[in-house]
C-alpha positions as CSV (number, residue, x, y, z in Angstrom):
1,M,-2.7,-38.5,-11.2
2,S,-3.2,-34.6,-11.4
3,I,-1.3,-32.0,-9.6
4,H,-2.6,-30.1,-6.7
5,I,-1.9,-26.7,-5.5
6,Y,-2.9,-25.0,-2.4
7,N,-4.4,-22.0,-3.1
8,T,-3.9,-19.2,-0.6
9,L,-7.6,-17.9,-2.0
10,T,-9.5,-20.5,-0.9
11,R,-7.1,-22.2,1.9
12,K,-7.0,-25.5,0.5
13,K,-5.6,-27.7,-2.2
14,E,-7.2,-27.9,-5.5
15,P,-6.6,-30.0,-8.3
16,F,-4.9,-28.0,-11.1
17,R,-7.4,-27.3,-14.0
18,P,-5.5,-24.8,-16.8
19,L,-7.3,-22.1,-18.7
20,E,-6.0,-23.8,-21.7
21,E,-5.2,-27.4,-22.1
22,D,-1.8,-28.1,-21.5
23,K,-0.6,-24.6,-20.8
24,V,0.2,-22.7,-17.9
25,K,-0.1,-18.9,-17.7
26,M,2.2,-18.1,-14.6
27,Y,3.0,-14.3,-13.1
28,V,5.6,-14.3,-10.2
29,C,6.3,-11.0,-8.7
30,G,10.1,-9.9,-9.2
31,P,12.2,-7.6,-7.3
32,T,12.3,-4.0,-6.8
33,V,15.9,-3.5,-8.4
34,Y,17.5,-1.0,-6.0
35,N,20.1,-3.3,-4.9
36,Y,21.3,-7.1,-4.8
37,I,18.6,-9.4,-3.6
38,H,18.6,-10.8,-0.2
39,I,18.1,-14.8,0.3
40,G,14.3,-13.9,1.4
41,N,14.0,-12.8,-2.7
42,A,16.2,-15.8,-3.8
43,R,13.6,-18.4,-2.2
44,P,10.8,-17.4,-4.5
45,A,13.0,-17.2,-7.1
46,I,14.0,-20.9,-6.6
47,V,10.8,-22.0,-5.4
48,F,8.6,-21.0,-8.5
49,D,11.1,-21.9,-11.0
50,T,11.0,-25.2,-9.5
51,V,7.1,-25.2,-9.9
52,R,7.6,-24.1,-13.7
53,R,10.0,-26.9,-14.3
54,Y,7.7,-29.2,-12.9
55,F,5.1,-28.4,-14.9
56,E,7.2,-28.7,-18.3
57,Y,8.4,-32.0,-17.0
58,R,4.6,-33.4,-16.8
59,G,3.9,-31.8,-20.2
60,Y,2.7,-28.3,-19.7
61,D,3.8,-25.3,-21.8
62,V,4.5,-22.7,-19.4
63,H,4.3,-18.8,-20.1
64,Y,6.4,-17.7,-17.1
65,V,6.2,-13.9,-16.4
66,L,8.6,-12.2,-13.8
67,N,8.3,-8.5,-13.9
68,F,11.2,-6.3,-12.6
69,T,10.0,-2.6,-10.5
70,D,12.6,-0.3,-12.1
71,V,11.3,2.6,-10.7
72,D,10.0,3.1,-7.0
73,D,10.6,5.4,-3.9
74,K,13.5,3.1,-3.3
75,L,15.2,3.4,-6.5
76,I,14.6,7.2,-6.6
77,K,16.4,7.6,-2.9
78,A,19.3,5.2,-4.3
79,A,19.9,7.7,-7.0
80,N,19.9,10.3,-4.7
81,E,22.2,9.1,-2.8
82,L,24.5,7.9,-5.3
83,G,24.5,10.5,-7.7
84,E,23.3,8.5,-10.6
85,E,20.0,8.3,-12.6
86,V,17.6,5.6,-12.0
87,P,17.6,3.5,-15.2
88,D,21.2,3.3,-14.7
89,I,20.7,1.7,-11.5
90,A,17.9,-0.5,-12.4
91,N,19.8,-2.1,-15.0
92,R,22.8,-2.7,-13.1
93,F,20.9,-4.8,-10.5
94,I,18.9,-6.4,-12.9
95,D,21.9,-7.7,-14.4
96,A,22.9,-8.5,-10.7
97,Y,19.9,-10.2,-10.4
98,K,19.9,-12.5,-13.4
99,E,23.7,-13.5,-12.9
100,D,22.8,-14.2,-9.0
101,V,19.5,-16.5,-9.7
102,G,21.2,-17.9,-12.7
103,A,24.1,-19.3,-10.4
104,L,21.0,-20.6,-8.2
105,G,19.8,-22.8,-11.5
106,V,16.9,-20.4,-12.2
107,K,16.0,-20.3,-15.7
108,E,15.1,-17.0,-17.5
109,A,11.5,-16.0,-17.5
110,V,9.7,-16.3,-20.9
111,D,9.3,-12.5,-20.3
112,H,10.6,-9.8,-17.9
113,P,8.6,-6.8,-18.3
114,R,9.8,-3.6,-16.5
115,V,7.6,-0.7,-15.3
116,T,9.4,2.0,-17.4
117,E,8.8,-0.2,-20.5
118,N,5.1,-0.4,-20.2
119,M,4.0,3.1,-18.9
120,D,1.2,3.4,-21.6
121,E,-0.1,0.0,-20.6
122,I,-0.2,1.2,-16.8
123,I,-1.8,4.6,-17.6
124,D,-4.8,3.1,-19.9
125,F,-5.1,0.6,-17.1
126,V,-5.5,4.0,-14.2
127,K,-7.9,5.6,-16.9
128,G,-10.2,2.5,-16.9
129,L,-10.6,2.3,-13.5
130,I,-11.5,6.0,-13.3
131,D,-14.0,5.6,-16.1
132,K,-15.9,3.0,-14.1
133,G,-15.6,5.0,-11.0
134,Y,-13.4,2.7,-9.1
135,A,-10.8,5.3,-8.8
136,Y,-10.3,9.3,-8.6
137,E,-7.8,12.1,-9.2
138,A,-7.1,14.3,-6.1
139,K,-4.4,16.9,-6.6
140,G,-2.2,15.3,-9.5
141,D,-2.4,11.5,-7.4
142,V,-4.7,9.0,-8.1
143,Y,-6.3,6.7,-5.8
144,F,-8.4,3.5,-5.8
145,R,-11.8,3.5,-4.1
146,T,-11.1,0.1,-1.9
147,R,-14.4,0.1,-0.4
148,S,-16.1,0.2,-4.1
149,F,-15.0,-3.1,-4.5
150,D,-17.4,-5.6,-2.7
151,N,-14.6,-8.6,-2.5
152,Y,-11.7,-6.5,-1.0
153,G,-10.1,-8.6,1.6
154,K,-10.8,-12.2,0.2
155,L,-7.1,-13.2,-0.4
156,S,-6.0,-12.3,3.1
157,H,-9.4,-13.3,4.5
158,Q,-10.2,-10.0,6.4
159,S,-12.6,-7.7,6.3
160,V,-12.2,-4.1,4.8
161,N,-13.5,-2.9,8.3
162,E,-10.5,-4.8,10.0
163,L,-7.7,-3.8,7.3
164,R,-5.1,-0.8,8.4
165,S,-4.0,1.4,5.8
166,G,-0.7,2.1,4.6
167,A,1.9,0.1,2.7
168,R,4.9,1.8,1.2
169,I,2.6,5.0,0.8
170,E,1.7,6.9,3.9
171,V,-1.6,8.3,4.3
172,G,-2.4,11.5,2.8
173,D,-5.1,14.2,3.0
174,K,-6.2,13.8,-0.6
175,K,-7.9,10.4,-0.1
176,E,-11.6,10.0,0.5
177,D,-11.0,7.2,2.9
178,P,-7.7,6.1,4.3
179,L,-8.0,2.5,2.8
180,D,-7.9,3.8,-0.4
181,F,-4.5,3.1,-2.1
182,T,-2.2,5.1,-4.6
183,L,-2.5,4.0,-8.5
184,W,-0.5,7.2,-9.9
185,K,2.1,9.4,-7.8
186,E,2.8,12.9,-8.6
187,A,6.3,13.7,-9.2
188,K,8.3,15.7,-7.0
189,P,10.3,18.3,-8.4
190,D,13.6,16.9,-10.6
191,E,12.3,13.3,-9.6
192,I,11.6,11.0,-12.7
193,S,8.2,11.0,-14.1
194,W,6.1,10.4,-17.1
195,E,3.5,12.6,-18.7
196,S,0.0,11.8,-18.0
197,P,-3.8,13.3,-17.9
198,W,-3.5,14.0,-14.1
199,G,-0.2,15.6,-14.7
200,N,3.9,14.5,-14.2
201,G,4.1,11.2,-12.1
202,R,4.5,7.6,-11.8
203,P,2.6,4.4,-11.3
204,G,2.0,3.2,-7.6
205,W,3.5,0.2,-6.6
206,H,0.5,-2.4,-7.1
207,I,-1.0,-1.3,-10.4
208,E,2.1,-2.1,-12.2
209,C,1.5,-6.0,-12.1
210,S,-2.2,-5.9,-12.8
211,A,-1.5,-3.8,-15.7
212,M,1.9,-6.0,-17.1
213,A,-0.3,-9.3,-16.2
214,K,-3.1,-8.5,-18.4
215,K,-0.8,-7.3,-21.4
216,Y,1.2,-10.6,-21.0
217,L,-0.9,-12.9,-19.9
218,G,-4.5,-11.7,-20.4
219,E,-7.3,-10.9,-18.4
220,T,-7.5,-14.1,-16.4
221,I,-4.4,-16.2,-15.5
222,D,-3.8,-19.5,-14.0
223,I,-1.2,-18.6,-11.2
224,H,-0.1,-15.7,-9.6
225,A,2.7,-16.4,-7.2
226,G,5.3,-14.3,-4.7
227,G,6.4,-14.1,-0.9
228,Q,4.1,-14.5,1.6
229,D,4.5,-11.1,2.5
230,L,2.8,-10.1,-0.8
231,T,-0.6,-11.3,0.2
232,F,-1.4,-8.1,1.8
233,P,-1.7,-5.3,0.4
234,H,0.2,-5.9,-2.7
235,H,-2.0,-8.9,-4.2
236,E,-5.1,-8.3,-2.3
237,N,-4.8,-4.8,-4.0
238,E,-4.1,-6.7,-7.8
239,I,-7.1,-8.6,-7.4
240,A,-9.6,-5.4,-6.6
241,Q,-7.6,-3.3,-9.4
242,S,-7.8,-6.1,-11.8
243,E,-11.3,-7.6,-11.5
244,A,-12.8,-4.1,-11.0
245,H,-11.4,-3.2,-14.6
246,N,-11.7,-6.7,-16.1
247,D,-15.0,-7.5,-15.0
248,Q,-13.6,-11.2,-14.3
249,S,-11.7,-13.3,-12.0
250,F,-8.0,-12.2,-12.0
251,A,-5.6,-15.3,-11.3
252,R,-7.4,-18.9,-10.6
253,Y,-4.6,-20.1,-8.1
254,W,-2.3,-17.7,-5.6
255,M,0.8,-19.5,-4.4
256,H,3.1,-18.0,-1.6
257,N,6.3,-19.1,0.0
258,G,6.8,-19.0,3.3
259,Y,9.6,-16.6,5.4
260,I,13.4,-17.3,5.7
261,N,14.8,-17.0,9.2
262,I,18.3,-16.6,10.3
263,E,19.9,-18.5,12.9
264,N,16.1,-18.9,14.4
265,E,15.4,-14.9,14.0
266,K,13.9,-12.9,11.2
267,M,16.2,-11.4,9.2
268,S,16.9,-7.6,9.2
269,K,19.3,-5.3,8.6
270,S,18.9,-3.6,12.2
271,L,20.0,-7.3,13.5
272,G,22.8,-7.6,11.2
273,N,21.6,-10.6,9.7
274,F,21.0,-9.7,6.4
275,I,22.3,-12.1,4.0
276,L,22.7,-11.0,0.1
277,A,22.4,-13.8,-2.4
278,H,25.2,-12.6,-4.4
279,D,27.5,-12.8,-1.6
280,L,26.2,-16.2,-0.3
281,V,26.5,-17.8,-3.9
282,K,30.4,-17.0,-3.7
283,K,30.8,-18.4,-0.4
284,H,28.8,-21.6,-1.2
285,D,28.3,-24.0,-3.8
286,P,24.9,-22.2,-5.2
287,Q,23.5,-26.1,-6.4
288,V,23.7,-26.9,-2.6
289,I,22.0,-23.6,-1.6
290,R,19.2,-24.3,-3.9
291,F,19.4,-28.0,-2.8
292,F,18.8,-26.4,1.0
293,M,15.9,-24.0,-0.3
294,L,14.2,-27.3,-1.7
295,S,14.6,-29.3,1.6
296,V,11.8,-27.6,3.2
297,Q,8.0,-27.3,1.6
298,Y,7.5,-24.2,-0.2
299,R,4.6,-23.0,2.3
300,H,6.9,-23.7,5.4
301,P,9.1,-21.1,6.8
302,I,12.8,-22.2,6.7
303,N,15.7,-21.5,9.1
304,F,18.9,-20.5,7.7
305,S,22.5,-21.3,9.4
306,D,25.8,-22.2,8.1
307,E,25.7,-25.4,9.9
308,L,22.4,-26.2,8.5
309,L,23.7,-25.5,4.7
310,K,26.9,-27.9,5.7
311,G,24.6,-30.6,6.4
312,A,22.8,-30.0,3.1
313,K,26.1,-30.2,1.4
314,S,26.7,-33.3,2.9
315,S,23.2,-34.9,1.8
316,F,23.5,-33.5,-1.6
317,D,27.1,-35.1,-1.9
318,R,25.6,-38.4,-1.1
319,I,23.2,-38.5,-4.1
320,R,26.3,-37.3,-6.3
321,N,28.7,-39.6,-5.0
322,A,26.1,-42.4,-5.7
323,Y,25.6,-41.1,-9.2
324,E,29.4,-41.2,-9.8
325,N,29.7,-44.4,-8.3
326,L,26.8,-46.1,-10.8
327,K,28.8,-44.4,-13.8
328,H,32.2,-45.9,-12.6
329,R,30.9,-49.3,-12.2
330,K,29.3,-49.7,-15.8
331,S,32.9,-50.4,-16.7
332,A,33.1,-53.4,-14.7
333,S,29.4,-54.4,-15.3
334,M,29.6,-58.4,-15.8
335,N,26.0,-58.3,-17.4
336,L,25.1,-61.6,-16.2
337,Q,22.7,-60.9,-13.3
338,N,19.2,-62.6,-14.1
339,D,17.0,-60.4,-11.9
340,S,17.5,-57.3,-13.6
341,D,13.6,-56.3,-13.8
342,R,13.3,-56.7,-10.0
343,W,15.7,-53.6,-9.6
344,I,14.1,-51.8,-12.9
345,K,10.9,-52.2,-10.9
346,E,12.1,-50.8,-8.0
347,I,13.6,-47.9,-9.7
348,E,10.2,-47.2,-11.5
349,A,8.4,-47.2,-7.8
350,H,10.9,-44.4,-6.6
351,K,9.9,-42.5,-9.6
352,E,6.4,-42.5,-9.4
353,Q,6.5,-42.0,-5.9
354,F,8.7,-38.9,-6.6
355,I,5.9,-37.6,-8.9
356,Q,3.1,-38.4,-6.5
357,E,5.0,-36.1,-4.1
358,M,5.4,-33.2,-6.4
359,D,1.9,-33.7,-7.5
360,D,0.9,-33.0,-3.7
361,D,1.4,-29.0,-4.0
362,F,5.1,-29.3,-5.1
363,N,6.4,-31.1,-1.9
364,T,9.9,-30.9,-3.0
365,A,10.9,-32.0,0.5
366,N,9.2,-35.4,0.4
367,A,10.7,-35.3,-3.3
368,I,14.1,-35.3,-1.8
369,S,13.2,-38.2,0.3
370,V,12.4,-40.2,-2.5
371,L,15.6,-39.5,-3.9
372,F,17.4,-40.2,-0.8
373,D,15.6,-43.6,-0.8
374,L,16.5,-44.2,-4.6
375,T,20.0,-43.4,-3.7
376,K,20.3,-46.1,-1.0
377,S,18.5,-48.5,-3.5
378,A,21.2,-47.8,-5.7
379,N,24.1,-48.0,-3.1
380,L,22.6,-51.4,-2.2
381,Y,22.5,-52.6,-6.2
382,L,26.2,-51.6,-6.0
383,Q,27.4,-54.0,-3.5
384,E,26.0,-56.7,-5.9
385,E,28.9,-59.0,-6.8
386,Q,27.4,-59.1,-10.4
387,T,25.7,-56.1,-11.8
388,H,23.9,-55.5,-15.4
389,T,24.7,-52.3,-17.5
390,S,21.0,-51.8,-17.9
391,V,20.5,-51.5,-14.5
392,L,23.0,-48.9,-13.7
393,E,22.1,-47.0,-16.3
394,T,18.5,-46.6,-15.4
395,Y,19.7,-46.1,-11.6
396,E,22.1,-43.3,-13.3
397,N,19.5,-41.8,-15.7
398,T,16.9,-41.8,-13.1
399,L,18.8,-39.7,-10.5
400,K,20.0,-37.3,-13.3
401,E,16.2,-37.0,-14.5
402,L,14.5,-36.3,-11.2
403,M,17.5,-33.8,-9.6
404,M,16.9,-31.7,-13.0
405,V,13.3,-31.5,-12.2
406,L,14.1,-29.9,-9.3
407,G,16.9,-28.0,-11.2
408,L,20.0,-29.6,-9.6
409,E,22.6,-30.6,-11.7
410,I,24.2,-34.0,-10.3
411,E,27.1,-34.1,-12.8
412,T,30.3,-32.9,-11.0
413,Q,32.9,-31.3,-12.8
414,A,36.8,-32.2,-12.8
415,E,38.8,-29.8,-10.4
416,L,40.6,-27.7,-12.7
417,L,44.7,-28.2,-11.5
418,D,46.4,-24.9,-10.6
419,E,48.5,-25.0,-13.7
420,E,45.0,-25.0,-15.9
421,V,43.7,-22.1,-13.5
422,D,46.9,-20.2,-14.5
423,A,46.8,-20.8,-18.2
424,L,43.1,-19.5,-18.0
425,I,44.0,-16.3,-16.3
426,E,47.0,-15.6,-18.7
427,E,44.5,-16.1,-21.5
428,R,42.1,-13.7,-20.0
429,K,44.9,-11.1,-19.5
430,Q,45.8,-11.1,-23.4
431,A,42.4,-11.1,-24.4
432,R,41.4,-7.9,-22.1
433,K,44.9,-6.1,-23.9
434,D,43.3,-7.3,-27.4
435,R,40.1,-5.4,-26.0
436,N,38.3,-8.9,-26.6
437,F,36.3,-8.7,-23.7
438,E,33.6,-10.9,-24.6
439,R,36.4,-13.6,-24.4
440,A,37.7,-12.2,-21.1
441,D,34.4,-12.5,-19.8
442,Q,33.8,-15.8,-20.8
443,I,36.9,-17.1,-19.1
444,R,36.0,-15.3,-16.0
445,D,32.4,-17.3,-16.0
446,E,34.0,-20.5,-16.9
447,L,36.3,-20.3,-13.4
448,K,33.3,-19.2,-11.5
449,D,31.3,-21.9,-12.4
450,R,34.3,-24.3,-11.5
451,N,34.4,-22.7,-8.2
452,I,37.6,-20.0,-8.8
453,I,36.8,-16.8,-7.6
454,L,39.4,-14.0,-9.3
455,E,40.2,-10.7,-7.6
456,D,41.7,-8.2,-10.1
457,T,44.2,-5.9,-8.1
458,S,46.7,-3.2,-9.3
459,Q,49.3,-6.2,-8.7
460,G,47.5,-8.5,-11.0
461,T,44.9,-11.2,-11.1
462,R,44.9,-13.3,-7.9
463,W,42.5,-16.3,-7.7
464,K,41.0,-18.5,-5.1
465,R,39.1,-21.4,-4.7
466,G,35.4,-20.8,-3.6
């Protein structure tokens, strides 16, 4: 069996063939860190973390890179409005991103490159495009000659004449052609900037990923991934820049996840249905949120509502309860049953089916259906008068193993008693008095993991169960 991936570039499923045996070079477009991420940003974080986990489960060494855009128009605007420096805002929301997606079970990337830390590489990349005639300088700005790249539009499957200009950058009179896009922007007065051969400025949005993918993964990578909204113009422009500069294919497989709707409507601030992941993980069990996100195949749109999330919780609890019942039953197992092999073969068949579904373009929706079938089988076994420890353990270990492939933790923690919470809050209070802030933060994080929310007020620390 081999993993098959739906490739946006070819619009078909293809068997995965890595550039290097048993290795995966994977680049995922990360957030622009000017605010907390919304749940639309959380979906690719969860989806491609699961893709990474599955590759690792199948024995691949995954070099997973996710960038942070830590300077752009939105960050500059936020800095001006808040009276802060751009790096301070970026650092704050990078930390917030890691905290929020970490709560959702997302592992840290192998590399988290930032634009501001790779400025030399970006400037050199732009120079290379100018030297090859693919780009030109115009009054402090640098633009890519879109029509000079013969295959422009191959990812979004549009001809160059059908494409509309403009994406984040408004069309200006400096351009030779309305379709040309910005590689370098001249700095405005008092705006954060870097020295370059074209004057002080900063990168355009698209160039950063081309330069950082090359630096951290090489000129050709296995997989480039991100949200569906990035297909055009962002990823289309990345292909043009990278292949023009490097004279070879940029990414062999392109993966894009579908949109999220809220109560069957597109999420937007104007509609008042804009949901931040930072708020959602405080209100709901993050594991249930992740389970819900994976209950739909990643390329399909997903509809979000509190009611659907409640349904996901019930489904998730069904699997967890079966797991807990298996653990409990082991203490009363008689080990007298003589048809253990039949049940173990049934478990193995479910495991093979799970792998088959995940091999088919990481179909987590069908994989979760297999987990329900495995849970049903486990519950049937638990109805047997006599059980065998080896069968119980095989059910238990298989459920845990396959859930972890999806980044889902099946083990439940015992709920803290009120007096235990109060004792930890008192310990945290003393730690803060002693200026032992590391321990104070550890206690806060431990309580958060146990679904205890703290609120520090002038009257003391209040707490509630999430």
